[in-house]
N, CA, C, O and the ligand as a Tripos MOL2 file, in Angstrom:
@<TRIPOS>MOLECULE
protein
  273   271    69     0     0
PROTEIN
NO_CHARGES

@<TRIPOS>ATOM
      1 N          18.7760  -30.3680   23.2240 N.3       1 MET1
      2 CA         17.6220  -30.0570   22.2960 C.3       1 MET1
      3 C          17.3080  -28.5010   22.2940 C.2       1 MET1
      4 O          16.4260  -28.0060   22.9960 O.2       1 MET1
      5 N          18.0370  -27.8600   21.5220 N.am      2 THR2
      6 CA         17.6360  -26.4900   21.3870 C.3       2 THR2
      7 C          17.0540  -26.2560   19.8710 C.2       2 THR2
      8 O          17.4480  -26.8700   18.8800 O.2       2 THR2
      9 N          16.1370  -25.3430   19.8870 N.am      3 SER3
     10 CA         15.4880  -25.0650   18.5680 C.3       3 SER3
     11 C          15.5860  -23.4750   18.4010 C.2       3 SER3
     12 O          14.6080  -22.7300   18.4520 O.2       3 SER3
     13 N          16.8880  -23.0680   18.1960 N.am      4 THR4
     14 CA         17.0520  -21.5890   18.0860 C.3       4 THR4
     15 C          17.0660  -21.2040   16.5620 C.2       4 THR4
     16 O          17.1480  -20.0270   16.2090 O.2       4 THR4
     17 N          16.9790  -22.2920   15.6400 N.am      5 ASP5
     18 CA         17.0210  -21.9940   14.3310 C.3       5 ASP5
     19 C          15.4960  -21.6160   14.0190 C.2       5 ASP5
     20 O          15.2190  -21.2700   12.8710 O.2       5 ASP5
     21 N          14.6520  -21.6610   14.8460 N.am      6 LYS6
     22 CA         13.1270  -21.5590   14.3690 C.3       6 LYS6
     23 C          12.9570  -20.0520   14.3110 C.2       6 LYS6
     24 O          13.1830  -19.3340   15.2850 O.2       6 LYS6
     25 N          12.5900  -19.6450   13.2430 N.am      7 PRO7
     26 CA         12.3500  -18.0720   13.2330 C.3       7 PRO7
     27 C          11.1050  -17.5790   13.7920 C.2       7 PRO7
     28 O          10.0900  -18.2750   13.8050 O.2       7 PRO7
     29 N          11.1540  -16.3140   14.2870 N.am      8 LEU8
     30 CA          9.9830  -15.7020   14.7680 C.3       8 LEU8
     31 C           8.8440  -15.5280   13.8260 C.2       8 LEU8
     32 O           9.0920  -15.1420   12.6830 O.2       8 LEU8
     33 N           7.7880  -15.7390   14.1410 N.am      9 ILE9
     34 CA          6.7250  -15.5930   13.2720 C.3       9 ILE9
     35 C           5.7540  -14.4370   13.5310 C.2       9 ILE9
     36 O           5.0650  -14.3880   14.5500 O.2       9 ILE9
     37 N           5.7240  -13.4170   12.4720 N.am     10 VAL10
     38 CA          4.8670  -12.2550   12.6820 C.3      10 VAL10
     39 C           3.7130  -12.4820   11.7040 C.2      10 VAL10
     40 O           3.7340  -13.3680   10.8490 O.2      10 VAL10
     41 N           2.6910  -11.6100   11.8880 N.am     11 LYS11
     42 CA          1.5210  -11.6270   10.9660 C.3      11 LYS11
     43 C           1.5930  -10.4680   10.0250 C.2      11 LYS11
     44 O           1.7880   -9.3190   10.4190 O.2      11 LYS11
     45 N           1.4310  -10.7990    8.7690 N.am     12 CYS12
     46 CA          1.3580   -9.8450    7.9040 C.3      12 CYS12
     47 C           0.1450   -8.8890    8.0290 C.2      12 CYS12
     48 O          -0.9760   -9.3890    8.1210 O.2      12 CYS12
     49 N           0.3040   -7.5120    8.0390 N.am     13 PRO13
     50 CA         -0.5360   -6.5290    8.4300 C.3      13 PRO13
     51 C          -1.7240   -6.3570    7.3450 C.2      13 PRO13
     52 O          -2.7700   -5.7300    7.5160 O.2      13 PRO13
     53 N          -1.3890   -6.9360    6.3940 N.am     14 THR14
     54 CA         -2.4160   -6.6750    5.2150 C.3      14 THR14
     55 C          -3.3400   -7.9750    5.2160 C.2      14 THR14
     56 O          -4.5610   -7.8390    5.3030 O.2      14 THR14
     57 N          -2.7820   -9.1730    5.1240 N.am     15 CYS15
     58 CA         -3.4670  -10.3430    4.8610 C.3      15 CYS15
     59 C          -3.6450  -11.3510    6.1010 C.2      15 CYS15
     60 O          -4.4130  -12.3130    6.1250 O.2      15 CYS15
     61 N          -2.8270  -10.9590    7.0660 N.am     16 LEU16
     62 CA         -2.7850  -11.5890    8.4030 C.3      16 LEU16
     63 C          -2.1730  -13.0670    8.2280 C.2      16 LEU16
     64 O          -2.4770  -13.9440    9.0360 O.2      16 LEU16
     65 N          -1.3710  -13.3000    7.2380 N.am     17 ARG17
     66 CA         -0.5910  -14.4230    7.1280 C.3      17 ARG17
     67 C           0.5420  -14.6720    7.9200 C.2      17 ARG17
     68 O           1.3170  -13.7180    7.9870 O.2      17 ARG17
     69 N           0.8720  -15.7240    8.5650 N.am     18 PRO18
     70 CA          2.1240  -15.7970    9.3420 C.3      18 PRO18
     71 C           3.3530  -15.5000    8.5040 C.2      18 PRO18
     72 O           3.4480  -16.1020    7.4350 O.2      18 PRO18
     73 N           4.2140  -14.7290    8.8220 N.am     19 VAL19
     74 CA          5.4060  -14.3470    7.9940 C.3      19 VAL19
     75 C           6.6660  -14.6750    8.9500 C.2      19 VAL19
     76 O           6.7740  -14.1110   10.0390 O.2      19 VAL19
     77 N           7.5220  -15.5240    8.5320 N.am     20 PRO20
     78 CA          8.7790  -15.7830    9.3360 C.3      20 PRO20
     79 C           9.7820  -14.6170    9.2000 C.2      20 PRO20
     80 O          10.1570  -14.1150    8.1410 O.2      20 PRO20
     81 N          10.1790  -14.2450   10.5440 N.am     21 TRP21
     82 CA         11.0670  -13.0020   10.5060 C.3      21 TRP21
     83 C          12.3150  -13.2890   10.2820 C.2      21 TRP21
     84 O          13.0490  -13.5030   11.2480 O.2      21 TRP21
     85 N          12.7750  -13.3490    9.0700 N.am     22 THR22
     86 CA         14.0480  -13.8150    8.6130 C.3      22 THR22
     87 C          14.7390  -12.7640    7.7710 C.2      22 THR22
     88 O          14.0360  -11.9300    7.2020 O.2      22 THR22
     89 N          16.0260  -12.7310    7.6440 N.am     23 PRO23
     90 CA         16.7410  -11.8260    6.6870 C.3      23 PRO23
     91 C          16.2730  -11.9480    5.2450 C.2      23 PRO23
     92 O          16.2440  -10.9640    4.5070 O.2      23 PRO23
     93 N          15.9040  -13.1680    4.8470 N.am     24 GLU24
     94 CA         15.3830  -13.3600    3.4890 C.3      24 GLU24
     95 C          14.0510  -12.7570    3.2870 C.2      24 GLU24
     96 O          13.6840  -12.4810    2.1450 O.2      24 GLU24
     97 N          13.3400  -12.5440    4.2550 N.am     25 GLN25
     98 CA         11.9200  -11.8460    4.1600 C.3      25 GLN25
     99 C          12.0570  -10.4200    4.1410 C.2      25 GLN25
    100 O          11.8620   -9.7560    5.1590 O.2      25 GLN25
    101 N          12.4450   -9.8050    2.8220 N.am     26 GLU26
    102 CA         12.7860   -8.4360    2.9050 C.3      26 GLU26
    103 C          11.5850   -7.4050    2.8920 C.2      26 GLU26
    104 O          11.7300   -6.1830    2.8610 O.2      26 GLU26
    105 N          10.4060   -8.0650    2.9190 N.am     27 HIS27
    106 CA          9.1200   -7.2420    2.9310 C.3      27 HIS27
    107 C           8.5070   -7.1310    4.2280 C.2      27 HIS27
    108 O           7.5070   -6.4260    4.3700 O.2      27 HIS27
    109 N           9.1180   -7.8920    5.3790 N.am     28 LYS28
    110 CA          8.6030   -7.9190    6.5950 C.3      28 LYS28
    111 C           8.3730   -6.7150    7.0680 C.2      28 LYS28
    112 O           9.1260   -5.8150    6.6940 O.2      28 LYS28
    113 N           7.2050   -6.3860    8.0670 N.am     29 PRO29
    114 CA          6.3130   -7.6050    8.4780 C.3      29 PRO29
    115 C           5.3880   -7.9720    7.4730 C.2      29 PRO29
    116 O           4.4510   -8.7120    7.7740 O.2      29 PRO29
    117 N           5.5470   -7.4920    6.1570 N.am     30 PHE30
    118 CA          4.5680   -8.1850    5.2740 C.3      30 PHE30
    119 C           4.9720   -9.3140    4.5680 C.2      30 PHE30
    120 O           6.1740   -9.5370    4.4300 O.2      30 PHE30
    121 N           3.9810  -10.1810    4.0230 N.am     31 CYS31
    122 CA          4.5090  -11.5130    3.4710 C.3      31 CYS31
    123 C           5.1450  -11.3130    2.1560 C.2      31 CYS31
    124 O           6.0260  -12.0730    1.7550 O.2      31 CYS31
    125 N           4.7200  -10.3130    1.4830 N.am     32 CYS32
    126 CA          5.1480  -10.1790    0.1410 C.3      32 CYS32
    127 C           5.1130   -8.8190   -0.3000 C.2      32 CYS32
    128 O           4.5700   -7.9530    0.3860 O.2      32 CYS32
    129 N           5.6930   -8.5590   -1.4740 N.am     33 GLU33
    130 CA          5.6850   -7.1070   -1.9880 C.3      33 GLU33
    131 C           4.2830   -6.4410   -2.1490 C.2      33 GLU33
    132 O           4.0320   -5.2980   -1.7690 O.2      33 GLU33
    133 N           3.4540   -7.2290   -2.7160 N.am     34 ARG34
    134 CA          2.0450   -6.8850   -2.9410 C.3      34 ARG34
    135 C           1.3150   -6.3800   -1.6300 C.2      34 ARG34
    136 O           0.6800   -5.3270   -1.5880 O.2      34 ARG34
    137 N           1.4530   -7.1350   -0.7020 N.am     35 CYS35
    138 CA          0.8940   -6.7230    0.6700 C.3      35 CYS35
    139 C           1.4430   -5.3890    1.2590 C.2      35 CYS35
    140 O           0.7830   -4.6060    1.9420 O.2      35 CYS35
    141 N           2.6800   -5.2530    0.9140 N.am     36 LYS36
    142 CA          3.3120   -4.1380    1.2430 C.3      36 LYS36
    143 C           2.9490   -2.8290    0.6550 C.2      36 LYS36
    144 O           2.9030   -1.7740    1.2890 O.2      36 LYS36
    145 N           2.6720   -2.9870   -0.7130 N.am     37 LEU37
    146 CA          2.2020   -1.9540   -1.5510 C.3      37 LEU37
    147 C           0.7690   -1.7130   -1.3340 C.2      37 LEU37
    148 O           0.3470   -0.5610   -1.4350 O.2      37 LEU37
    149 N          -0.0020   -2.6610   -1.0510 N.am     38 ILE38
    150 CA         -1.4370   -2.3160   -0.6880 C.3      38 ILE38
    151 C          -1.4490   -1.4830    0.4620 C.2      38 ILE38
    152 O          -2.1830   -0.4990    0.5460 O.2      38 ILE38
    153 N          -0.5840   -1.8770    1.4340 N.am     39 ASP39
    154 CA         -0.7120   -1.0820    2.7570 C.3      39 ASP39
    155 C          -0.0650    0.4190    2.3980 C.2      39 ASP39
    156 O          -0.5950    1.4320    2.8560 O.2      39 ASP39
    157 N           0.8810    0.4730    1.7160 N.am     40 LEU40
    158 CA          1.4630    1.7340    1.5350 C.3      40 LEU40
    159 C           0.4240    2.7180    0.5460 C.2      40 LEU40
    160 O           0.3420    3.9430    0.6390 O.2      40 LEU40
    161 N          -0.3320    1.8580   -0.4080 N.am     41 GLY41
    162 CA         -1.3600    2.5690   -1.1070 C.3      41 GLY41
    163 C          -2.4700    3.1140   -0.2480 C.2      41 GLY41
    164 O          -3.0900    4.1390   -0.5330 O.2      41 GLY41
    165 N          -2.6880    2.3740    0.8210 N.am     42 GLU42
    166 CA         -3.7760    2.7650    1.6000 C.3      42 GLU42
    167 C          -3.6370    4.0780    2.2140 C.2      42 GLU42
    168 O          -4.5450    4.9010    2.3330 O.2      42 GLU42
    169 N          -2.2070    4.2340    2.6620 N.am     43 TRP43
    170 CA         -1.7840    5.4200    3.3480 C.3      43 TRP43
    171 C          -1.8220    6.5660    2.2240 C.2      43 TRP43
    172 O          -2.3700    7.6450    2.4500 O.2      43 TRP43
    173 N          -1.2730    6.3000    1.1330 N.am     44 ALA44
    174 CA         -1.3160    7.3620    0.0020 C.3      44 ALA44
    175 C          -2.6750    7.8700   -0.2670 C.2      44 ALA44
    176 O          -2.8830    9.0660   -0.4730 O.2      44 ALA44
    177 N          -3.7480    6.8340   -0.2670 N.am     45 MET45
    178 CA         -5.1170    7.2260   -0.5030 C.3      45 MET45
    179 C          -5.5230    8.1580    0.4160 C.2      45 MET45
    180 O          -6.1270    9.1720    0.0650 O.2      45 MET45
    181 N          -5.2050    7.8760    1.7560 N.am     46 GLU46
    182 CA         -5.7220    8.7540    2.7870 C.3      46 GLU46
    183 C          -5.0410   10.1370    2.6430 C.2      46 GLU46
    184 O          -5.7420   11.1370    2.7980 O.2      46 GLU46
    185 N          -3.8780   10.2510    2.3910 N.am     47 GLU47
    186 CA         -3.2760   11.5310    2.1940 C.3      47 GLU47
    187 C          -3.7670   12.3360    1.1290 C.2      47 GLU47
    188 O          -3.7180   13.5630    1.2130 O.2      47 GLU47
    189 N          -4.2750   11.7060    0.0550 N.am     48 LYS48
    190 CA         -4.9990   12.3370   -1.2450 C.3      48 LYS48
    191 C          -6.2150   12.8280   -0.7730 C.2      48 LYS48
    192 O          -6.6440   13.8340   -1.3380 O.2      48 LYS48
    193 N          -6.9550   12.2800    0.2580 N.am     49 ARG49
    194 CA         -8.1390   12.7300    0.6910 C.3      49 ARG49
    195 C          -8.2530   13.9280    1.1830 C.2      49 ARG49
    196 O          -9.3270   14.2530    1.6890 O.2      49 ARG49
    197 N          -7.2790   14.7400    1.1420 N.am     50 ILE50
    198 CA         -7.3320   16.1660    1.7610 C.3      50 ILE50
    199 C          -8.3860   16.9840    1.0450 C.2      50 ILE50
    200 O          -8.3550   17.0930   -0.1800 O.2      50 ILE50
    201 N          -9.3750   17.5950    1.8280 N.am     51 PRO51
    202 CA        -10.2550   18.3200    1.0410 C.3      51 PRO51
    203 C          -9.9070   19.5760    0.3840 C.2      51 PRO51
    204 O          -9.0930   20.3180    0.9340 O.2      51 PRO51
    205 N         -10.4510   19.9040   -0.7700 N.am     52 GLY52
    206 CA        -10.0540   21.2370   -1.3010 C.3      52 GLY52
    207 C          -9.0800   20.9860   -2.5550 C.2      52 GLY52
    208 O          -8.6650   21.9480   -3.2020 O.2      52 GLY52
    209 N          -8.7580   19.7770   -2.8510 N.am     53 GLU53
    210 CA         -7.7380   19.4990   -3.9150 C.3      53 GLU53
    211 C          -8.3890   19.1480   -5.1140 C.2      53 GLU53
    212 O          -7.7970   19.3550   -6.1740 O.2      53 GLU53
    213 N          -9.5800   18.6200   -5.1140 N.am     54 ALA54
    214 CA        -10.1660   18.1860   -6.2650 C.3      54 ALA54
    215 C         -11.0110   19.2300   -6.9000 C.2      54 ALA54
    216 O         -12.1300   18.8600   -7.2540 O.2      54 ALA54
    217 N         -10.6880   20.4270   -7.1000 N.am     55 LEU55
    218 CA        -11.4660   21.5040   -7.5320 C.3      55 LEU55
    219 C         -11.2590   21.7940   -8.9420 C.2      55 LEU55
    220 O         -12.1260   22.4570   -9.5110 O.2      55 LEU55
    221 N         -10.1900   21.3770   -9.6220 N.am     56 GLU56
    222 CA         -9.7520   21.7600  -10.8570 C.3      56 GLU56
    223 C         -10.2680   20.4540  -11.9490 C.2      56 GLU56
    224 O          -9.4640   19.9450  -12.7290 O.2      56 GLU56
    225 N         -11.4130   20.1060  -11.8840 N.am     57 LEU57
    226 CA        -12.0070   18.9090  -12.7020 C.3      57 LEU57
    227 C         -12.5490   19.3970  -14.0360 C.2      57 LEU57
    228 O         -12.5230   18.7040  -15.0530 O.2      57 LEU57
    229 N         -13.0850   20.7360  -13.9670 N.am     58 GLU58
    230 CA        -13.7080   21.2450  -15.1700 C.3      58 GLU58
    231 C         -12.8470   22.0220  -16.0720 C.2      58 GLU58
    232 O         -13.0610   23.2240  -16.2300 O.2      58 GLU58
    233 N         -11.8130   21.3710  -16.7220 N.am     59 ASN59
    234 CA        -11.2230   22.1420  -17.6490 C.3      59 ASN59
    235 C         -11.4670   21.4810  -19.0450 C.2      59 ASN59
    236 O         -10.5490   20.9720  -19.6870 O.2      59 ASN59
    237 N         -12.7440   21.5200  -19.4650 N.am     60 ASP60
    238 CA        -13.0430   21.1160  -20.9130 C.3      60 ASP60
    239 C         -13.2390   22.3460  -21.6390 C.2      60 ASP60
    240 O         -14.2140   22.4270  -22.3870 O.2      60 ASP60
    241 N         -12.3680   23.4060  -21.5080 N.am     61 ASP61
    242 CA        -12.5340   24.4400  -22.4760 C.3      61 ASP61
    243 C         -12.3950   24.0360  -23.9740 C.2      61 ASP61
    244 O         -13.1400   24.4440  -24.8650 O.2      61 ASP61
    245 N         -11.4030   23.2260  -24.1290 N.am     62 GLY62
    246 CA        -11.1590   22.7560  -25.6940 C.3      62 GLY62
    247 C         -12.4680   21.9830  -26.1520 C.2      62 GLY62
    248 O         -12.8380   22.1120  -27.3190 O.2      62 GLY62
    249 N         -13.0760   21.2990  -25.3970 N.am     63 GLU63
    250 CA        -14.2190   20.6370  -25.8450 C.3      63 GLU63
    251 C         -15.4450   21.6350  -26.2430 C.2      63 GLU63
    252 O         -16.2300   21.4720  -27.1780 O.2      63 GLU63
    253 N         -15.4180   22.7020  -25.3100 N.am     64 ASP64
    254 CA        -16.3570   23.7640  -25.3900 C.3      64 ASP64
    255 C         -16.3520   24.4140  -26.6260 C.2      64 ASP64
    256 O         -17.3890   24.7310  -27.2080 O.2      64 ASP64
    257 N         -15.0400   24.6620  -27.1210 N.am     65 ALA65
    258 CA        -14.6800   25.4710  -28.2070 C.3      65 ALA65
    259 C         -15.1130   24.6090  -29.4980 C.2      65 ALA65
    260 O         -15.5360   25.1730  -30.5080 O.2      65 ALA65
    261 N         -14.9970   23.3700  -29.4170 N.am     66 PHE66
    262 CA        -15.2510   22.4510  -30.5590 C.3      66 PHE66
    263 C         -16.8350   22.3110  -30.8570 C.2      66 PHE66
    264 O         -17.3810   22.0450  -31.9280 O.2      66 PHE66
    265 N         -17.4000   22.5640  -29.6070 N.am     67 PHE67
    266 CA        -18.9560   22.4300  -29.7120 C.3      67 PHE67
    267 C         -19.6530   23.6700  -30.4380 C.2      67 PHE67
    268 O         -20.7800   23.5490  -30.9160 O.2      67 PHE67
    269 N         -18.9290   24.8800  -30.5020 N.am     68 HIS68
    270 CA        -19.5340   26.0090  -31.2380 C.3      68 HIS68
    271 C         -19.3310   25.9880  -32.7060 C.2      68 HIS68
    272 O         -19.7980   26.8870  -33.4070 O.2      68 HIS68
    273 ZN          0.3380  -10.6710    3.2680 Zn       69 ZN69
@<TRIPOS>BOND
     1     1     2 1
     2     2     3 1
     3     3     4 2
     4     3     5 am
     5     5     6 1
     6     6     7 1
     7     7     8 2
     8     7     9 am
     9     9    10 1
    10    10    11 1
    11    11    12 2
    12    11    13 am
    13    13    14 1
    14    14    15 1
    15    15    16 2
    16    15    17 am
    17    17    18 1
    18    18    19 1
    19    19    20 2
    20    19    21 am
    21    21    22 1
    22    22    23 1
    23    23    24 2
    24    23    25 am
    25    25    26 1
    26    26    27 1
    27    27    28 2
    28    27    29 am
    29    29    30 1
    30    30    31 1
    31    31    32 2
    32    31    33 am
    33    33    34 1
    34    34    35 1
    35    35    36 2
    36    35    37 am
    37    37    38 1
    38    38    39 1
    39    39    40 2
    40    39    41 am
    41    41    42 1
    42    42    43 1
    43    43    44 2
    44    43    45 am
    45    45    46 1
    46    46    47 1
    47    47    48 2
    48    47    49 am
    49    49    50 1
    50    50    51 1
    51    51    52 2
    52    51    53 am
    53    53    54 1
    54    54    55 1
    55    55    56 2
    56    55    57 am
    57    57    58 1
    58    58    59 1
    59    59    60 2
    60    59    61 am
    61    61    62 1
    62    62    63 1
    63    63    64 2
    64    63    65 am
    65    65    66 1
    66    66    67 1
    67    67    68 2
    68    67    69 am
    69    69    70 1
    70    70    71 1
    71    71    72 2
    72    71    73 am
    73    73    74 1
    74    74    75 1
    75    75    76 2
    76    75    77 am
    77    77    78 1
    78    78    79 1
    79    79    80 2
    80    79    81 am
    81    81    82 1
    82    82    83 1
    83    83    84 2
    84    83    85 am
    85    85    86 1
    86    86    87 1
    87    87    88 2
    88    87    89 am
    89    89    90 1
    90    90    91 1
    91    91    92 2
    92    91    93 am
    93    93    94 1
    94    94    95 1
    95    95    96 2
    96    95    97 am
    97    97    98 1
    98    98    99 1
    99    99   100 2
   100    99   101 am
   101   101   102 1
   102   102   103 1
   103   103   104 2
   104   103   105 am
   105   105   106 1
   106   106   107 1
   107   107   108 2
   108   107   109 am
   109   109   110 1
   110   110   111 1
   111   111   112 2
   112   111   113 am
   113   113   114 1
   114   114   115 1
   115   115   116 2
   116   115   117 am
   117   117   118 1
   118   118   119 1
   119   119   120 2
   120   119   121 am
   121   121   122 1
   122   122   123 1
   123   123   124 2
   124   123   125 am
   125   125   126 1
   126   126   127 1
   127   127   128 2
   128   127   129 am
   129   129   130 1
   130   130   131 1
   131   131   132 2
   132   131   133 am
   133   133   134 1
   134   134   135 1
   135   135   136 2
   136   135   137 am
   137   137   138 1
   138   138   139 1
   139   139   140 2
   140   139   141 am
   141   141   142 1
   142   142   143 1
   143   143   144 2
   144   143   145 am
   145   145   146 1
   146   146   147 1
   147   147   148 2
   148   147   149 am
   149   149   150 1
   150   150   151 1
   151   151   152 2
   152   151   153 am
   153   153   154 1
   154   154   155 1
   155   155   156 2
   156   155   157 am
   157   157   158 1
   158   158   159 1
   159   159   160 2
   160   159   161 am
   161   161   162 1
   162   162   163 1
   163   163   164 2
   164   163   165 am
   165   165   166 1
   166   166   167 1
   167   167   168 2
   168   167   169 am
   169   169   170 1
   170   170   171 1
   171   171   172 2
   172   171   173 am
   173   173   174 1
   174   174   175 1
   175   175   176 2
   176   175   177 am
   177   177   178 1
   178   178   179 1
   179   179   180 2
   180   179   181 am
   181   181   182 1
   182   182   183 1
   183   183   184 2
   184   183   185 am
   185   185   186 1
   186   186   187 1
   187   187   188 2
   188   187   189 am
   189   189   190 1
   190   190   191 1
   191   191   192 2
   192   191   193 am
   193   193   194 1
   194   194   195 1
   195   195   196 2
   196   195   197 am
   197   197   198 1
   198   198   199 1
   199   199   200 2
   200   199   201 am
   201   201   202 1
   202   202   203 1
   203   203   204 2
   204   203   205 am
   205   205   206 1
   206   206   207 1
   207   207   208 2
   208   207   209 am
   209   209   210 1
   210   210   211 1
   211   211   212 2
   212   211   213 am
   213   213   214 1
   214   214   215 1
   215   215   216 2
   216   215   217 am
   217   217   218 1
   218   218   219 1
   219   219   220 2
   220   219   221 am
   221   221   222 1
   222   222   223 1
   223   223   224 2
   224   223   225 am
   225   225   226 1
   226   226   227 1
   227   227   228 2
   228   227   229 am
   229   229   230 1
   230   230   231 1
   231   231   232 2
   232   231   233 am
   233   233   234 1
   234   234   235 1
   235   235   236 2
   236   235   237 am
   237   237   238 1
   238   238   239 1
   239   239   240 2
   240   239   241 am
   241   241   242 1
   242   242   243 1
   243   243   244 2
   244   243   245 am
   245   245   246 1
   246   246   247 1
   247   247   248 2
   248   247   249 am
   249   249   250 1
   250   250   251 1
   251   251   252 2
   252   251   253 am
   253   253   254 1
   254   254   255 1
   255   255   256 2
   256   255   257 am
   257   257   258 1
   258   258   259 1
   259   259   260 2
   260   259   261 am
   261   261   262 1
   262   262   263 1
   263   263   264 2
   264   263   265 am
   265   265   266 1
   266   266   267 1
   267   267   268 2
   268   267   269 am
   269   269   270 1
   270   270   271 1
   271   271   272 2
@<TRIPOS>SUBSTRUCTURE
     1 MET1         2 RESIDUE 1 A MET
     2 THR2         6 RESIDUE 1 A THR
     3 SER3        10 RESIDUE 1 A SER
     4 THR4        14 RESIDUE 1 A THR
     5 ASP5        18 RESIDUE 1 A ASP
     6 LYS6        22 RESIDUE 1 A LYS
     7 PRO7        26 RESIDUE 1 A PRO
     8 LEU8        30 RESIDUE 1 A LEU
     9 ILE9        34 RESIDUE 1 A ILE
    10 VAL10       38 RESIDUE 1 A VAL
    11 LYS11       42 RESIDUE 1 A LYS
    12 CYS12       46 RESIDUE 1 A CYS
    13 PRO13       50 RESIDUE 1 A PRO
    14 THR14       54 RESIDUE 1 A THR
    15 CYS15       58 RESIDUE 1 A CYS
    16 LEU16       62 RESIDUE 1 A LEU
    17 ARG17       66 RESIDUE 1 A ARG
    18 PRO18       70 RESIDUE 1 A PRO
    19 VAL19       74 RESIDUE 1 A VAL
    20 PRO20       78 RESIDUE 1 A PRO
    21 TRP21       82 RESIDUE 1 A TRP
    22 THR22       86 RESIDUE 1 A THR
    23 PRO23       90 RESIDUE 1 A PRO
    24 GLU24       94 RESIDUE 1 A GLU
    25 GLN25       98 RESIDUE 1 A GLN
    26 GLU26      102 RESIDUE 1 A GLU
    27 HIS27      106 RESIDUE 1 A HIS
    28 LYS28      110 RESIDUE 1 A LYS
    29 PRO29      114 RESIDUE 1 A PRO
    30 PHE30      118 RESIDUE 1 A PHE
    31 CYS31      122 RESIDUE 1 A CYS
    32 CYS32      126 RESIDUE 1 A CYS
    33 GLU33      130 RESIDUE 1 A GLU
    34 ARG34      134 RESIDUE 1 A ARG
    35 CYS35      138 RESIDUE 1 A CYS
    36 LYS36      142 RESIDUE 1 A LYS
    37 LEU37      146 RESIDUE 1 A LEU
    38 ILE38      150 RESIDUE 1 A ILE
    39 ASP39      154 RESIDUE 1 A ASP
    40 LEU40      158 RESIDUE 1 A LEU
    41 GLY41      162 RESIDUE 1 A GLY
    42 GLU42      166 RESIDUE 1 A GLU
    43 TRP43      170 RESIDUE 1 A TRP
    44 ALA44      174 RESIDUE 1 A ALA
    45 MET45      178 RESIDUE 1 A MET
    46 GLU46      182 RESIDUE 1 A GLU
    47 GLU47      186 RESIDUE 1 A GLU
    48 LYS48      190 RESIDUE 1 A LYS
    49 ARG49      194 RESIDUE 1 A ARG
    50 ILE50      198 RESIDUE 1 A ILE
    51 PRO51      202 RESIDUE 1 A PRO
    52 GLY52      206 RESIDUE 1 A GLY
    53 GLU53      210 RESIDUE 1 A GLU
    54 ALA54      214 RESIDUE 1 A ALA
    55 LEU55      218 RESIDUE 1 A LEU
    56 GLU56      222 RESIDUE 1 A GLU
    57 LEU57      226 RESIDUE 1 A LEU
    58 GLU58      230 RESIDUE 1 A GLU
    59 ASN59      234 RESIDUE 1 A ASN
    60 ASP60      238 RESIDUE 1 A ASP
    61 ASP61      242 RESIDUE 1 A ASP
    62 GLY62      246 RESIDUE 1 A GLY
    63 GLU63      250 RESIDUE 1 A GLU
    64 ASP64      254 RESIDUE 1 A ASP
    65 ALA65      258 RESIDUE 1 A ALA
    66 PHE66      262 RESIDUE 1 A PHE
    67 PHE67      266 RESIDUE 1 A PHE
    68 HIS68      270 RESIDUE 1 A HIS
    69 ZN69       273 GROUP 0 **** ****
């Protein structure tokens, strides 16, 4: 009675769903591509939060010329 064909189960870091650790599970440790992208997106958002990058918001010179 050996049950070696039972895959290891890990938890998806995003939604905490059980994910079988198998070669077919190409997004592991995530359960699906969406969870993977969500996690990557959060990382990207944190990187974009660097202060001093959102200074060039006021480039409405064209609109100003239109106003005159
Ligand atoms: Zn998930």
